[in-house]
C-alpha positions in Angstrom: 25.4 101.1 58.4 24.1 98.1 60.5 22.3 100.5 62.8 20.4 102.0 59.8 19.4 98.6 58.5 18.3 97.5 62.0 16.3 100.7 62.4 14.6 100.3 59.0 13.7 96.7 59.9 12.1 97.7 63.2 10.1 100.5 61.5 8.9 98.1 58.8 7.8 95.5 61.3 6.1 98.1 63.5 3.9 99.3 60.5 2.8 95.9 59.3 -0.1 95.5 61.8 -1.5 98.9 60.9 -1.5 98.0 57.2 -3.1 94.6 57.8 -6.1 95.8 59.9 -9.6 95.7 58.6 -11.1 99.1 58.0 -14.8 98.6 57.1 -16.8 98.5 53.8 -20.0 97.1 52.5 -21.2 93.8 54.0 -23.2 91.9 51.4 -24.8 89.0 53.2 -24.8 86.9 50.0 -21.1 87.5 49.3 -18.2 85.5 50.6 -16.8 86.9 53.8 -13.5 88.0 52.3 -15.3 90.2 49.8 -17.3 91.9 52.6 -14.3 93.8 54.2 -13.3 96.9 52.3 -10.9 99.8 52.9 -11.4 103.0 54.7 -12.7 106.3 53.4 -13.7 109.8 54.2 -14.1 113.2 52.6 -15.8 116.4 53.7 -17.4 118.1 50.8 -19.9 120.9 50.4 -23.5 120.3 51.4 -25.7 119.8 48.4 -29.5 119.6 48.8 -31.0 116.2 49.1 -31.6 114.7 45.7 -33.5 111.6 44.5 -32.0 109.0 42.1 -34.6 110.0 39.5 -33.5 113.7 39.8 -29.8 112.8 39.9 -30.0 111.0 36.5 -31.2 114.3 34.9 -28.4 116.5 36.4 -25.3 117.6 34.5 -22.0 115.8 34.6 -19.8 116.6 37.7 -22.8 118.2 39.6 -22.6 117.6 43.4 -25.4 115.5 44.9 -26.5 114.0 48.2 -28.7 110.9 48.2 -30.3 108.9 51.0 -31.3 105.2 50.6 -29.7 101.7 50.7 -26.8 100.0 49.0 -28.4 96.8 47.7 -25.4 94.9 46.4 -21.9 94.9 45.0 -21.7 94.5 41.2 -18.0 94.8 40.6 -14.8 96.3 41.8 -15.9 99.4 43.8 -19.3 99.4 42.0 -22.5 99.1 44.0 -26.3 99.3 43.3 -27.8 102.2 45.3 -31.6 102.5 45.7 -34.0 105.1 47.0 -37.7 105.4 46.7 -37.4 106.8 43.1 -35.1 104.2 41.6 -31.6 102.7 41.4 -28.2 104.0 40.2 -24.7 102.7 40.2 -22.5 104.1 43.0 -18.7 104.1 42.5 -17.3 103.9 46.0 -13.5 103.8 46.3 -12.2 101.6 49.0 -10.7 104.6 50.9 -14.2 106.2 51.2 -15.7 103.7 53.7 -14.1 105.4 56.7 -14.0 102.2 58.7 -17.8 101.7 58.5 -19.3 98.3 57.9 -22.6 98.7 56.0 -25.3 96.2 55.0 -28.3 96.4 52.7 -30.4 97.1 55.8 -28.5 100.2 56.7 -29.9 103.5 55.5 -27.0 105.6 54.1 -26.3 109.1 52.8 -24.0 109.3 49.7 -22.4 112.5 48.8 -20.5 112.9 45.5 -20.6 113.9 41.9 -22.7 112.7 38.9 -20.5 110.9 36.4 -22.2 110.7 33.0 -20.9 108.8 30.0 -22.7 108.8 26.7 -25.0 105.9 27.7 -24.9 105.7 31.5 -24.7 107.7 34.7 -23.4 106.9 38.1 -22.5 108.6 41.4 -18.8 109.0 42.1 -19.1 108.8 45.9 -16.8 111.1 47.9 -18.5 110.5 51.3 -20.7 107.8 52.8 -22.3 107.8 56.2 -24.9 105.7 58.0 -28.2 107.5 58.9 -29.7 106.5 62.2 
C-alpha cells in the first residue's frame, strides 16, 4: 500500500511543471502581464475560402469561414475584437486554441472557425488561429 502511495506522489509531482508552464495566447500591450498569457490550442479543420468580416456577417449560422487580419484587443473571457479591411467582428477563442503562440495586435493572423449567430449578434467561434508571415 505504501508503494502505491509513494508512486502516486511521484507521478503527481512530476506532472506539476507541465501543468504550470505558459502556453501562449494574445498579448495585449495595454493589458496587465498576467492577462497576456493564455492557454494552448490547435485544430485542423477543412479549408474554407478566404472570407472578409463584411461577408462573414451575412453568412448562415455554423458556416465555416477563414479570415485574415488582426486581433485588436481582448474584450472579455475568451472574447476578442478581430479586424480586417472590411470591418470588425467578435472572435471567441478558447484558451486551448492558441497552440502555444503569443500574438500581438501587430501580428497578422488567420482565423478559421464557424459563424455563431444569435438573434442580435454574430461572432466567429475560432477553431484554429495561425500567424501569417
